[in-house]
mmCIF file of the N, C-alpha and C atoms, coordinates in Angstrom:
data_MODEL
# 
_entry.id   MODEL 
# 
loop_
_atom_site.group_PDB 
_atom_site.id 
_atom_site.type_symbol 
_atom_site.label_atom_id 
_atom_site.label_alt_id 
_atom_site.label_comp_id 
_atom_site.label_asym_id 
_atom_site.label_entity_id 
_atom_site.label_seq_id 
_atom_site.pdbx_PDB_ins_code 
_atom_site.Cartn_x 
_atom_site.Cartn_y 
_atom_site.Cartn_z 
_atom_site.occupancy 
_atom_site.B_iso_or_equiv 
_atom_site.pdbx_formal_charge 
_atom_site.auth_seq_id 
_atom_site.auth_comp_id 
_atom_site.auth_asym_id 
_atom_site.auth_atom_id 
_atom_site.pdbx_PDB_model_num 
ATOM 1   N N  . MET A 1 1  ? 24.208 -59.989 9.617   1.00 0.00 ? 1  MET A N  1 
ATOM 2   C CA . MET A 1 1  ? 24.590 -58.755 8.962   1.00 0.00 ? 1  MET A CA 1 
ATOM 3   C C  . MET A 1 1  ? 23.447 -58.351 8.023   1.00 0.00 ? 1  MET A C  1 
ATOM 4   N N  . GLY A 1 2  ? 22.985 -57.109 8.165   1.00 0.00 ? 2  GLY A N  1 
ATOM 5   C CA . GLY A 1 2  ? 21.896 -56.608 7.344   1.00 0.00 ? 2  GLY A CA 1 
ATOM 6   C C  . GLY A 1 2  ? 22.354 -56.196 5.956   1.00 0.00 ? 2  GLY A C  1 
ATOM 7   N N  . LYS A 1 3  ? 21.383 -55.832 5.120   1.00 0.00 ? 3  LYS A N  1 
ATOM 8   C CA . LYS A 1 3  ? 21.675 -55.479 3.740   1.00 0.00 ? 3  LYS A CA 1 
ATOM 9   C C  . LYS A 1 3  ? 22.564 -54.243 3.637   1.00 0.00 ? 3  LYS A C  1 
ATOM 10  N N  . LYS A 1 4  ? 22.303 -53.236 4.477   1.00 0.00 ? 4  LYS A N  1 
ATOM 11  C CA . LYS A 1 4  ? 23.103 -52.011 4.420   1.00 0.00 ? 4  LYS A CA 1 
ATOM 12  C C  . LYS A 1 4  ? 24.553 -52.286 4.788   1.00 0.00 ? 4  LYS A C  1 
ATOM 13  N N  . GLU A 1 5  ? 24.763 -53.129 5.774   1.00 0.00 ? 5  GLU A N  1 
ATOM 14  C CA . GLU A 1 5  ? 26.129 -53.482 6.158   1.00 0.00 ? 5  GLU A CA 1 
ATOM 15  C C  . GLU A 1 5  ? 26.838 -54.227 5.030   1.00 0.00 ? 5  GLU A C  1 
ATOM 16  N N  . LYS A 1 6  ? 26.116 -55.101 4.344   1.00 0.00 ? 6  LYS A N  1 
ATOM 17  C CA . LYS A 1 6  ? 26.704 -55.837 3.223   1.00 0.00 ? 6  LYS A CA 1 
ATOM 18  C C  . LYS A 1 6  ? 27.090 -54.894 2.097   1.00 0.00 ? 6  LYS A C  1 
ATOM 19  N N  . VAL A 1 7  ? 26.223 -53.930 1.786   1.00 0.00 ? 7  VAL A N  1 
ATOM 20  C CA . VAL A 1 7  ? 26.518 -52.960 0.723   1.00 0.00 ? 7  VAL A CA 1 
ATOM 21  C C  . VAL A 1 7  ? 27.724 -52.120 1.119   1.00 0.00 ? 7  VAL A C  1 
ATOM 22  N N  . LEU A 1 8  ? 27.755 -51.660 2.371   1.00 0.00 ? 8  LEU A N  1 
ATOM 23  C CA . LEU A 1 8  ? 28.891 -50.871 2.847   1.00 0.00 ? 8  LEU A CA 1 
ATOM 24  C C  . LEU A 1 8  ? 30.186 -51.671 2.761   1.00 0.00 ? 8  LEU A C  1 
ATOM 25  N N  . ASN A 1 9  ? 30.162 -52.924 3.171   1.00 0.00 ? 9  ASN A N  1 
ATOM 26  C CA . ASN A 1 9  ? 31.355 -53.768 3.098   1.00 0.00 ? 9  ASN A CA 1 
ATOM 27  C C  . ASN A 1 9  ? 31.808 -53.987 1.664   1.00 0.00 ? 9  ASN A C  1 
ATOM 28  N N  . LYS A 1 10 ? 30.857 -54.158 0.742   1.00 0.00 ? 10 LYS A N  1 
ATOM 29  C CA . LYS A 1 10 ? 31.212 -54.308 -0.679  1.00 0.00 ? 10 LYS A CA 1 
ATOM 30  C C  . LYS A 1 10 ? 31.913 -53.059 -1.194  1.00 0.00 ? 10 LYS A C  1 
ATOM 31  N N  . ILE A 1 11 ? 31.376 -51.887 -0.825  1.00 0.00 ? 11 ILE A N  1 
ATOM 32  C CA . ILE A 1 11 ? 31.971 -50.633 -1.288  1.00 0.00 ? 11 ILE A CA 1 
ATOM 33  C C  . ILE A 1 11 ? 33.369 -50.474 -0.715  1.00 0.00 ? 11 ILE A C  1 
ATOM 34  N N  . LEU A 1 12 ? 33.511 -50.680 0.584   1.00 0.00 ? 12 LEU A N  1 
ATOM 35  C CA . LEU A 1 12 ? 34.806 -50.474 1.247   1.00 0.00 ? 12 LEU A CA 1 
ATOM 36  C C  . LEU A 1 12 ? 35.854 -51.479 0.794   1.00 0.00 ? 12 LEU A C  1 
ATOM 37  N N  . SER A 1 13 ? 35.421 -52.682 0.408   1.00 0.00 ? 13 SER A N  1 
ATOM 38  C CA . SER A 1 13 ? 36.381 -53.698 -0.033  1.00 0.00 ? 13 SER A CA 1 
ATOM 39  C C  . SER A 1 13 ? 36.917 -53.416 -1.430  1.00 0.00 ? 13 SER A C  1 
ATOM 40  N N  . GLY A 1 14 ? 36.146 -52.691 -2.243  1.00 0.00 ? 14 GLY A N  1 
ATOM 41  C CA . GLY A 1 14 ? 36.568 -52.408 -3.609  1.00 0.00 ? 14 GLY A CA 1 
ATOM 42  C C  . GLY A 1 14 ? 36.434 -53.589 -4.547  1.00 0.00 ? 14 GLY A C  1 
ATOM 43  N N  . GLN A 1 15 ? 35.795 -54.652 -4.118  1.00 0.00 ? 15 GLN A N  1 
ATOM 44  C CA . GLN A 1 15 ? 35.690 -55.876 -4.904  1.00 0.00 ? 15 GLN A CA 1 
ATOM 45  C C  . GLN A 1 15 ? 34.506 -55.871 -5.871  1.00 0.00 ? 15 GLN A C  1 
ATOM 46  N N  . ALA A 1 16 ? 33.563 -54.941 -5.698  1.00 0.00 ? 16 ALA A N  1 
ATOM 47  C CA . ALA A 1 16 ? 32.331 -55.012 -6.497  1.00 0.00 ? 16 ALA A CA 1 
ATOM 48  C C  . ALA A 1 16 ? 31.940 -53.646 -7.055  1.00 0.00 ? 16 ALA A C  1 
ATOM 49  N N  . ASP A 1 17 ? 32.909 -52.860 -7.511  1.00 0.00 ? 17 ASP A N  1 
ATOM 50  C CA . ASP A 1 17 ? 32.609 -51.500 -7.960  1.00 0.00 ? 17 ASP A CA 1 
ATOM 51  C C  . ASP A 1 17 ? 31.638 -51.440 -9.135  1.00 0.00 ? 17 ASP A C  1 
ATOM 52  N N  . TYR A 1 18 ? 31.517 -52.488 -9.883  1.00 0.00 ? 18 TYR A N  1 
ATOM 53  C CA . TYR A 1 18 ? 30.625 -52.476 -11.047 1.00 0.00 ? 18 TYR A CA 1 
ATOM 54  C C  . TYR A 1 18 ? 29.428 -53.399 -10.841 1.00 0.00 ? 18 TYR A C  1 
ATOM 55  N N  . ASN A 1 19 ? 29.182 -53.779 -9.599  1.00 0.00 ? 19 ASN A N  1 
ATOM 56  C CA . ASN A 1 19 ? 28.110 -54.736 -9.343  1.00 0.00 ? 19 ASN A CA 1 
ATOM 57  C C  . ASN A 1 19 ? 27.300 -54.372 -8.098  1.00 0.00 ? 19 ASN A C  1 
ATOM 58  N N  . ILE A 1 20 ? 27.063 -53.067 -7.893  1.00 0.00 ? 20 ILE A N  1 
ATOM 59  C CA . ILE A 1 20 ? 26.254 -52.632 -6.758  1.00 0.00 ? 20 ILE A CA 1 
ATOM 60  C C  . ILE A 1 20 ? 25.017 -51.932 -7.299  1.00 0.00 ? 20 ILE A C  1 
ATOM 61  N N  . SER A 1 21 ? 23.880 -52.320 -6.779  1.00 0.00 ? 21 SER A N  1 
ATOM 62  C CA . SER A 1 21 ? 22.605 -51.760 -7.213  1.00 0.00 ? 21 SER A CA 1 
ATOM 63  C C  . SER A 1 21 ? 22.553 -50.264 -6.902  1.00 0.00 ? 21 SER A C  1 
ATOM 64  N N  . PHE A 1 22 ? 22.042 -49.503 -7.856  1.00 0.00 ? 22 PHE A N  1 
ATOM 65  C CA . PHE A 1 22 ? 21.892 -48.065 -7.680  1.00 0.00 ? 22 PHE A CA 1 
ATOM 66  C C  . PHE A 1 22 ? 20.962 -47.769 -6.502  1.00 0.00 ? 22 PHE A C  1 
ATOM 67  N N  . ASN A 1 23 ? 19.860 -48.490 -6.406  1.00 0.00 ? 23 ASN A N  1 
ATOM 68  C CA . ASN A 1 23 ? 18.912 -48.279 -5.305  1.00 0.00 ? 23 ASN A CA 1 
ATOM 69  C C  . ASN A 1 23 ? 19.526 -48.634 -3.956  1.00 0.00 ? 23 ASN A C  1 
ATOM 70  N N  . ASP A 1 24 ? 20.327 -49.693 -3.904  1.00 0.00 ? 24 ASP A N  1 
ATOM 71  C CA . ASP A 1 24 ? 21.002 -50.057 -2.653  1.00 0.00 ? 24 ASP A CA 1 
ATOM 72  C C  . ASP A 1 24 ? 21.965 -48.946 -2.224  1.00 0.00 ? 24 ASP A C  1 
ATOM 73  N N  . LEU A 1 25 ? 22.649 -48.360 -3.189  1.00 0.00 ? 25 LEU A N  1 
ATOM 74  C CA . LEU A 1 25 ? 23.593 -47.288 -2.886  1.00 0.00 ? 25 LEU A CA 1 
ATOM 75  C C  . LEU A 1 25 ? 22.860 -46.061 -2.351  1.00 0.00 ? 25 LEU A C  1 
ATOM 76  N N  . ILE A 1 26 ? 21.759 -45.704 -2.978  1.00 0.00 ? 26 ILE A N  1 
ATOM 77  C CA . ILE A 1 26 ? 20.968 -44.559 -2.508  1.00 0.00 ? 26 ILE A CA 1 
ATOM 78  C C  . ILE A 1 26 ? 20.470 -44.804 -1.083  1.00 0.00 ? 26 ILE A C  1 
ATOM 79  N N  . ASN A 1 27 ? 19.937 -45.986 -0.834  1.00 0.00 ? 27 ASN A N  1 
ATOM 80  C CA . ASN A 1 27 ? 19.441 -46.311 0.507   1.00 0.00 ? 27 ASN A CA 1 
ATOM 81  C C  . ASN A 1 27 ? 20.547 -46.270 1.549   1.00 0.00 ? 27 ASN A C  1 
ATOM 82  N N  . LEU A 1 28 ? 21.748 -46.720 1.182   1.00 0.00 ? 28 LEU A N  1 
ATOM 83  C CA . LEU A 1 28 ? 22.878 -46.677 2.105   1.00 0.00 ? 28 LEU A CA 1 
ATOM 84  C C  . LEU A 1 28 ? 23.228 -45.231 2.455   1.00 0.00 ? 28 LEU A C  1 
ATOM 85  N N  . LEU A 1 29 ? 23.345 -44.377 1.439   1.00 0.00 ? 29 LEU A N  1 
ATOM 86  C CA . LEU A 1 29 ? 23.702 -42.980 1.694   1.00 0.00 ? 29 LEU A CA 1 
ATOM 87  C C  . LEU A 1 29 ? 22.650 -42.290 2.567   1.00 0.00 ? 29 LEU A C  1 
ATOM 88  N N  . LEU A 1 30 ? 21.379 -42.558 2.304   1.00 0.00 ? 30 LEU A N  1 
ATOM 89  C CA . LEU A 1 30 ? 20.321 -41.967 3.123   1.00 0.00 ? 30 LEU A CA 1 
ATOM 90  C C  . LEU A 1 30 ? 20.408 -42.460 4.566   1.00 0.00 ? 30 LEU A C  1 
ATOM 91  N N  . SER A 1 31 ? 20.723 -43.744 4.758   1.00 0.00 ? 31 SER A N  1 
ATOM 92  C CA . SER A 1 31 ? 20.833 -44.295 6.113   1.00 0.00 ? 31 SER A CA 1 
ATOM 93  C C  . SER A 1 31 ? 22.044 -43.726 6.857   1.00 0.00 ? 31 SER A C  1 
ATOM 94  N N  . LEU A 1 32 ? 23.038 -43.251 6.107   1.00 0.00 ? 32 LEU A N  1 
ATOM 95  C CA . LEU A 1 32 ? 24.221 -42.647 6.725   1.00 0.00 ? 32 LEU A CA 1 
ATOM 96  C C  . LEU A 1 32 ? 24.006 -41.159 7.022   1.00 0.00 ? 32 LEU A C  1 
ATOM 97  N N  . GLY A 1 33 ? 22.808 -40.649 6.728   1.00 0.00 ? 33 GLY A N  1 
ATOM 98  C CA . GLY A 1 33 ? 22.487 -39.266 7.078   1.00 0.00 ? 33 GLY A CA 1 
ATOM 99  C C  . GLY A 1 33 ? 22.680 -38.258 5.964   1.00 0.00 ? 33 GLY A C  1 
ATOM 100 N N  . PHE A 1 34 ? 22.928 -38.710 4.757   1.00 0.00 ? 34 PHE A N  1 
ATOM 101 C CA . PHE A 1 34 ? 23.055 -37.786 3.636   1.00 0.00 ? 34 PHE A CA 1 
ATOM 102 C C  . PHE A 1 34 ? 21.672 -37.292 3.220   1.00 0.00 ? 34 PHE A C  1 
ATOM 103 N N  . THR A 1 35 ? 21.629 -36.067 2.723   1.00 0.00 ? 35 THR A N  1 
ATOM 104 C CA . THR A 1 35 ? 20.407 -35.482 2.191   1.00 0.00 ? 35 THR A CA 1 
ATOM 105 C C  . THR A 1 35 ? 20.453 -35.580 0.674   1.00 0.00 ? 35 THR A C  1 
ATOM 106 N N  . ARG A 1 36 ? 19.329 -35.958 0.081   1.00 0.00 ? 36 ARG A N  1 
ATOM 107 C CA . ARG A 1 36 ? 19.265 -36.170 -1.362  1.00 0.00 ? 36 ARG A CA 1 
ATOM 108 C C  . ARG A 1 36 ? 18.395 -35.104 -2.007  1.00 0.00 ? 36 ARG A C  1 
ATOM 109 N N  . ARG A 1 37 ? 18.892 -34.572 -3.126  1.00 0.00 ? 37 ARG A N  1 
ATOM 110 C CA . ARG A 1 37 ? 18.047 -33.756 -3.999  1.00 0.00 ? 37 ARG A CA 1 
ATOM 111 C C  . ARG A 1 37 ? 18.275 -34.237 -5.415  1.00 0.00 ? 37 ARG A C  1 
ATOM 112 N N  . GLN A 1 38 ? 17.263 -34.109 -6.226  1.00 0.00 ? 38 GLN A N  1 
ATOM 113 C CA . GLN A 1 38 ? 17.345 -34.629 -7.579  1.00 0.00 ? 38 GLN A CA 1 
ATOM 114 C C  . GLN A 1 38 ? 17.195 -33.498 -8.576  1.00 0.00 ? 38 GLN A C  1 
ATOM 115 N N  . GLU A 1 39 ? 18.093 -33.463 -9.544  1.00 0.00 ? 39 GLU A N  1 
ATOM 116 C CA . GLU A 1 39 ? 18.053 -32.495 -10.634 1.00 0.00 ? 39 GLU A CA 1 
ATOM 117 C C  . GLU A 1 39 ? 18.136 -33.279 -11.933 1.00 0.00 ? 39 GLU A C  1 
ATOM 118 N N  . GLY A 1 40 ? 16.998 -33.527 -12.539 1.00 0.00 ? 40 GLY A N  1 
ATOM 119 C CA . GLY A 1 40 ? 16.964 -34.360 -13.737 1.00 0.00 ? 40 GLY A CA 1 
ATOM 120 C C  . GLY A 1 40 ? 17.375 -35.772 -13.393 1.00 0.00 ? 40 GLY A C  1 
ATOM 121 N N  . SER A 1 41 ? 18.378 -36.286 -14.086 1.00 0.00 ? 41 SER A N  1 
ATOM 122 C CA . SER A 1 41 ? 18.843 -37.646 -13.820 1.00 0.00 ? 41 SER A CA 1 
ATOM 123 C C  . SER A 1 41 ? 19.927 -37.690 -12.744 1.00 0.00 ? 41 SER A C  1 
ATOM 124 N N  . HIS A 1 42 ? 20.312 -36.529 -12.235 1.00 0.00 ? 42 HIS A N  1 
ATOM 125 C CA . HIS A 1 42 ? 21.368 -36.454 -11.226 1.00 0.00 ? 42 HIS A CA 1 
ATOM 126 C C  . HIS A 1 42 ? 20.768 -36.510 -9.825  1.00 0.00 ? 42 HIS A C  1 
ATOM 127 N N  . ASN A 1 43 ? 21.325 -37.355 -8.995  1.00 0.00 ? 43 ASN A N  1 
ATOM 128 C CA . ASN A 1 43 ? 20.973 -37.452 -7.589  1.00 0.00 ? 43 ASN A CA 1 
ATOM 129 C C  . ASN A 1 43 ? 22.156 -36.907 -6.808  1.00 0.00 ? 43 ASN A C  1 
ATOM 130 N N  . ILE A 1 44 ? 21.942 -35.793 -6.113  1.00 0.00 ? 44 ILE A N  1 
ATOM 131 C CA . ILE A 1 44 ? 23.037 -35.119 -5.426  1.00 0.00 ? 44 ILE A CA 1 
ATOM 132 C C  . ILE A 1 44 ? 22.851 -35.298 -3.923  1.00 0.00 ? 44 ILE A C  1 
ATOM 133 N N  . PHE A 1 45 ? 23.906 -35.788 -3.273  1.00 0.00 ? 45 PHE A N  1 
ATOM 134 C CA . PHE A 1 45 ? 23.871 -36.063 -1.842  1.00 0.00 ? 45 PHE A CA 1 
ATOM 135 C C  . PHE A 1 45 ? 24.856 -35.146 -1.130  1.00 0.00 ? 45 PHE A C  1 
ATOM 136 N N  . THR A 1 46 ? 24.380 -34.556 -0.041  1.00 0.00 ? 46 THR A N  1 
ATOM 137 C CA . THR A 1 46 ? 25.229 -33.711 0.794   1.00 0.00 ? 46 THR A CA 1 
ATOM 138 C C  . THR A 1 46 ? 25.010 -34.095 2.247   1.00 0.00 ? 46 THR A C  1 
ATOM 139 N N  . LYS A 1 47 ? 25.979 -33.718 3.068   1.00 0.00 ? 47 LYS A N  1 
ATOM 140 C CA . LYS A 1 47 ? 25.871 -33.972 4.504   1.00 0.00 ? 47 LYS A CA 1 
ATOM 141 C C  . LYS A 1 47 ? 26.662 -32.895 5.222   1.00 0.00 ? 47 LYS A C  1 
ATOM 142 N N  . GLU A 1 48 ? 26.082 -32.370 6.274   1.00 0.00 ? 48 GLU A N  1 
ATOM 143 C CA . GLU A 1 48 ? 26.762 -31.355 7.058   1.00 0.00 ? 48 GLU A CA 1 
ATOM 144 C C  . GLU A 1 48 ? 28.079 -31.915 7.594   1.00 0.00 ? 48 GLU A C  1 
ATOM 145 N N  . GLY A 1 49 ? 29.133 -31.128 7.473   1.00 0.00 ? 49 GLY A N  1 
ATOM 146 C CA . GLY A 1 49 ? 30.443 -31.552 7.945   1.00 0.00 ? 49 GLY A CA 1 
ATOM 147 C C  . GLY A 1 49 ? 31.281 -32.237 6.877   1.00 0.00 ? 49 GLY A C  1 
ATOM 148 N N  . ILE A 1 50 ? 30.690 -32.464 5.710   1.00 0.00 ? 50 ILE A N  1 
ATOM 149 C CA . ILE A 1 50 ? 31.417 -33.089 4.605   1.00 0.00 ? 50 ILE A CA 1 
ATOM 150 C C  . ILE A 1 50 ? 31.411 -32.110 3.433   1.00 0.00 ? 50 ILE A C  1 
ATOM 151 N N  . LYS A 1 51 ? 32.605 -31.709 3.001   1.00 0.00 ? 51 LYS A N  1 
ATOM 152 C CA . LYS A 1 51 ? 32.671 -30.685 1.959   1.00 0.00 ? 51 LYS A CA 1 
ATOM 153 C C  . LYS A 1 51 ? 32.378 -31.227 0.563   1.00 0.00 ? 51 LYS A C  1 
ATOM 154 N N  . GLU A 1 52 ? 32.630 -32.513 0.345   1.00 0.00 ? 52 GLU A N  1 
ATOM 155 C CA . GLU A 1 52 ? 32.381 -33.097 -0.975  1.00 0.00 ? 52 GLU A CA 1 
ATOM 156 C C  . GLU A 1 52 ? 30.890 -33.357 -1.165  1.00 0.00 ? 52 GLU A C  1 
ATOM 157 N N  . ARG A 1 53 ? 30.444 -33.146 -2.397  1.00 0.00 ? 53 ARG A N  1 
ATOM 158 C CA . ARG A 1 53 ? 29.089 -33.541 -2.780  1.00 0.00 ? 53 ARG A CA 1 
ATOM 159 C C  . ARG A 1 53 ? 29.204 -34.825 -3.571  1.00 0.00 ? 53 ARG A C  1 
ATOM 160 N N  . ILE A 1 54 ? 28.209 -35.671 -3.445  1.00 0.00 ? 54 ILE A N  1 
ATOM 161 C CA . ILE A 1 54 ? 28.171 -36.916 -4.200  1.00 0.00 ? 54 ILE A CA 1 
ATOM 162 C C  . ILE A 1 54 ? 27.104 -36.757 -5.273  1.00 0.00 ? 54 ILE A C  1 
ATOM 163 N N  . ASN A 1 55 ? 27.518 -36.889 -6.523  1.00 0.00 ? 55 ASN A N  1 
ATOM 164 C CA . ASN A 1 55 ? 26.621 -36.725 -7.661  1.00 0.00 ? 55 ASN A CA 1 
ATOM 165 C C  . ASN A 1 55 ? 26.506 -38.080 -8.356  1.00 0.00 ? 55 ASN A C  1 
ATOM 166 N N  . LEU A 1 56 ? 25.322 -38.675 -8.298  1.00 0.00 ? 56 LEU A N  1 
ATOM 167 C CA . LEU A 1 56 ? 25.130 -40.025 -8.842  1.00 0.00 ? 56 LEU A CA 1 
ATOM 168 C C  . LEU A 1 56 ? 24.162 -40.031 -10.014 1.00 0.00 ? 56 LEU A C  1 
ATOM 169 N N  . GLN A 1 57 ? 24.466 -40.872 -10.982 1.00 0.00 ? 57 GLN A N  1 
ATOM 170 C CA . GLN A 1 57 ? 23.562 -41.204 -12.072 1.00 0.00 ? 57 GLN A CA 1 
ATOM 171 C C  . GLN A 1 57 ? 23.610 -42.713 -12.232 1.00 0.00 ? 57 GLN A C  1 
ATOM 172 N N  . ALA A 1 58 ? 22.460 -43.277 -12.486 1.00 0.00 ? 58 ALA A N  1 
ATOM 173 C CA . ALA A 1 58 ? 22.398 -44.730 -12.667 1.00 0.00 ? 58 ALA A CA 1 
ATOM 174 C C  . ALA A 1 58 ? 22.934 -45.112 -14.037 1.00 0.00 ? 58 ALA A C  1 
ATOM 175 N N  . GLU A 1 59 ? 23.467 -46.314 -14.095 1.00 0.00 ? 59 GLU A N  1 
ATOM 176 C CA . GLU A 1 59 ? 23.845 -46.925 -15.366 1.00 0.00 ? 59 GLU A CA 1 
ATOM 177 C C  . GLU A 1 59 ? 23.014 -48.198 -15.456 1.00 0.00 ? 59 GLU A C  1 
ATOM 178 N N  . GLY A 1 60 ? 21.808 -48.051 -15.978 1.00 0.00 ? 60 GLY A N  1 
ATOM 179 C CA . GLY A 1 60 ? 20.850 -49.147 -15.900 1.00 0.00 ? 60 GLY A CA 1 
ATOM 180 C C  . GLY A 1 60 ? 20.402 -49.270 -14.464 1.00 0.00 ? 60 GLY A C  1 
ATOM 181 N N  . SER A 1 61 ? 20.472 -50.453 -13.906 1.00 0.00 ? 61 SER A N  1 
ATOM 182 C CA . SER A 1 61 ? 20.081 -50.644 -12.503 1.00 0.00 ? 61 SER A CA 1 
ATOM 183 C C  . SER A 1 61 ? 21.287 -50.625 -11.567 1.00 0.00 ? 61 SER A C  1 
ATOM 184 N N  . LYS A 1 62 ? 22.475 -50.447 -12.115 1.00 0.00 ? 62 LYS A N  1 
ATOM 185 C CA . LYS A 1 62 ? 23.710 -50.475 -11.318 1.00 0.00 ? 62 LYS A CA 1 
ATOM 186 C C  . LYS A 1 62 ? 24.286 -49.069 -11.156 1.00 0.00 ? 62 LYS A C  1 
ATOM 187 N N  . ALA A 1 63 ? 25.028 -48.885 -10.078 1.00 0.00 ? 63 ALA A N  1 
ATOM 188 C CA . ALA A 1 63 ? 25.772 -47.649 -9.867  1.00 0.00 ? 63 ALA A CA 1 
ATOM 189 C C  . ALA A 1 63 ? 27.032 -47.694 -10.733 1.00 0.00 ? 63 ALA A C  1 
ATOM 190 N N  . LYS A 1 64 ? 27.523 -46.540 -11.119 1.00 0.00 ? 64 LYS A N  1 
ATOM 191 C CA . LYS A 1 64 ? 28.732 -46.471 -11.946 1.00 0.00 ? 64 LYS A CA 1 
ATOM 192 C C  . LYS A 1 64 ? 29.967 -46.714 -11.077 1.00 0.00 ? 64 LYS A C  1 
ATOM 193 N N  . GLY A 1 65 ? 30.919 -47.429 -11.643 1.00 0.00 ? 65 GLY A N  1 
ATOM 194 C CA . GLY A 1 65 ? 32.121 -47.805 -10.910 1.00 0.00 ? 65 GLY A CA 1 
ATOM 195 C C  . GLY A 1 65 ? 32.927 -46.633 -10.398 1.00 0.00 ? 65 GLY A C  1 
ATOM 196 N N  . TYR A 1 66 ? 33.109 -45.604 -11.233 1.00 0.00 ? 66 TYR A N  1 
ATOM 197 C CA . TYR A 1 66 ? 33.927 -44.477 -10.795 1.00 0.00 ? 66 TYR A CA 1 
ATOM 198 C C  . TYR A 1 66 ? 33.242 -43.725 -9.648  1.00 0.00 ? 66 TYR A C  1 
ATOM 199 N N  . GLN A 1 67 ? 31.907 -43.728 -9.630  1.00 0.00 ? 67 GLN A N  1 
ATOM 200 C CA . GLN A 1 67 ? 31.196 -43.070 -8.543  1.00 0.00 ? 67 GLN A CA 1 
ATOM 201 C C  . GLN A 1 67 ? 31.369 -43.845 -7.233  1.00 0.00 ? 67 GLN A C  1 
ATOM 202 N N  . LEU A 1 68 ? 31.385 -45.157 -7.321  1.00 0.00 ? 68 LEU A N  1 
ATOM 203 C CA . LEU A 1 68 ? 31.616 -45.973 -6.125  1.00 0.00 ? 68 LEU A CA 1 
ATOM 204 C C  . LEU A 1 68 ? 33.015 -45.741 -5.568  1.00 0.00 ? 68 LEU A C  1 
ATOM 205 N N  . LYS A 1 69 ? 33.989 -45.539 -6.435  1.00 0.00 ? 69 LYS A N  1 
ATOM 206 C CA . LYS A 1 69 ? 35.350 -45.243 -5.973  1.00 0.00 ? 69 LYS A CA 1 
ATOM 207 C C  . LYS A 1 69 ? 35.384 -43.911 -5.233  1.00 0.00 ? 69 LYS A C  1 
ATOM 208 N N  . GLN A 1 70 ? 34.643 -42.913 -5.747  1.00 0.00 ? 70 GLN A N  1 
ATOM 209 C CA . GLN A 1 70 ? 34.571 -41.611 -5.076  1.00 0.00 ? 70 GLN A CA 1 
ATOM 210 C C  . GLN A 1 70 ? 33.899 -41.747 -3.706  1.00 0.00 ? 70 GLN A C  1 
ATOM 211 N N  . ILE A 1 71 ? 32.832 -42.522 -3.656  1.00 0.00 ? 71 ILE A N  1 
ATOM 212 C CA . ILE A 1 71 ? 32.113 -42.730 -2.402  1.00 0.00 ? 71 ILE A CA 1 
ATOM 213 C C  . ILE A 1 71 ? 32.999 -43.464 -1.396  1.00 0.00 ? 71 ILE A C  1 
ATOM 214 N N  . ARG A 1 72 ? 33.744 -44.469 -1.852  1.00 0.00 ? 72 ARG A N  1 
ATOM 215 C CA . ARG A 1 72 ? 34.650 -45.201 -0.966  1.00 0.00 ? 72 ARG A CA 1 
ATOM 216 C C  . ARG A 1 72 ? 35.666 -44.244 -0.348  1.00 0.00 ? 72 ARG A C  1 
ATOM 217 N N  . LYS A 1 73 ? 36.192 -43.327 -1.128  1.00 0.00 ? 73 LYS A N  1 
ATOM 218 C CA . LYS A 1 73 ? 37.176 -42.364 -0.625  1.00 0.00 ? 73 LYS A CA 1 
ATOM 219 C C  . LYS A 1 73 ? 36.546 -41.475 0.457   1.00 0.00 ? 73 LYS A C  1 
ATOM 220 N N  . ILE A 1 74 ? 35.321 -41.015 0.232   1.00 0.00 ? 74 ILE A N  1 
ATOM 221 C CA . ILE A 1 74 ? 34.632 -40.178 1.214   1.00 0.00 ? 74 ILE A CA 1 
ATOM 222 C C  . ILE A 1 74 ? 34.347 -40.977 2.480   1.00 0.00 ? 74 ILE A C  1 
ATOM 223 N N  . LEU A 1 75 ? 33.818 -42.194 2.319   1.00 0.00 ? 75 LEU A N  1 
ATOM 224 C CA . LEU A 1 75 ? 33.499 -43.019 3.487   1.00 0.00 ? 75 LEU A CA 1 
ATOM 225 C C  . LEU A 1 75 ? 34.741 -43.339 4.305   1.00 0.00 ? 75 LEU A C  1 
ATOM 226 N N  . THR A 1 76 ? 35.847 -43.564 3.631   1.00 0.00 ? 76 THR A N  1 
ATOM 227 C CA . THR A 1 76 ? 37.102 -43.870 4.318   1.00 0.00 ? 76 THR A CA 1 
ATOM 228 C C  . THR A 1 76 ? 37.666 -42.626 5.013   1.00 0.00 ? 76 THR A C  1 
ATOM 229 N N  . ASN A 1 77 ? 37.672 -41.498 4.305   1.00 0.00 ? 77 ASN A N  1 
ATOM 230 C CA . ASN A 1 77 ? 38.219 -40.271 4.876   1.00 0.00 ? 77 ASN A CA 1 
ATOM 231 C C  . ASN A 1 77 ? 37.451 -39.797 6.097   1.00 0.00 ? 77 ASN A C  1 
ATOM 232 N N  . TYR A 1 78 ? 36.142 -39.956 6.071   1.00 0.00 ? 78 TYR A N  1 
ATOM 233 C CA . TYR A 1 78 ? 35.312 -39.480 7.181   1.00 0.00 ? 78 TYR A CA 1 
ATOM 234 C C  . TYR A 1 78 ? 34.936 -40.593 8.161   1.00 0.00 ? 78 TYR A C  1 
ATOM 235 N N  . LYS A 1 79 ? 35.475 -41.788 7.947   1.00 0.00 ? 79 LYS A N  1 
ATOM 236 C CA . LYS A 1 79 ? 35.313 -42.922 8.864   1.00 0.00 ? 79 LYS A CA 1 
ATOM 237 C C  . LYS A 1 79 ? 33.844 -43.225 9.196   1.00 0.00 ? 79 LYS A C  1 
ATOM 238 N N  . PHE A 1 80 ? 33.073 -43.474 8.154   1.00 0.00 ? 80 PHE A N  1 
ATOM 239 C CA . PHE A 1 80 ? 31.662 -43.811 8.335   1.00 0.00 ? 80 PHE A CA 1 
ATOM 240 C C  . PHE A 1 80 ? 31.516 -45.234 8.812   1.00 0.00 ? 80 PHE A C  1 
ATOM 241 N N  . ASP A 1 81 ? 30.485 -45.448 9.600   1.00 0.00 ? 81 ASP A N  1 
ATOM 242 C CA . ASP A 1 81 ? 30.154 -46.777 10.099  1.00 0.00 ? 81 ASP A CA 1 
ATOM 243 C C  . ASP A 1 81 ? 28.645 -46.852 10.272  1.00 0.00 ? 81 ASP A C  1 
ATOM 244 N N  . ILE A 1 82 ? 28.098 -48.033 10.076  1.00 0.00 ? 82 ILE A N  1 
ATOM 245 C CA . ILE A 1 82 ? 26.653 -48.205 10.252  1.00 0.00 ? 82 ILE A CA 1 
ATOM 246 C C  . ILE A 1 82 ? 26.394 -48.642 11.674  1.00 0.00 ? 82 ILE A C  1 
# 
């Protein structure tokens, strides 16, 4: 199992919402086909066919827990797979 699959499994399991690297999360979203644009400290991800936008800010080197919960909901609703 590769790193992206491990990160995806951590997100979907809900067991590590406060322990996922911000860079790992960005790389996962890019590998899933999301487009990234940056506005100051905000990293905004969009993807055709998905109405929600993902707006991320780092908390140190980790992703914020509430943002991971939002991402899990999107990944589950749209049935993403690597």
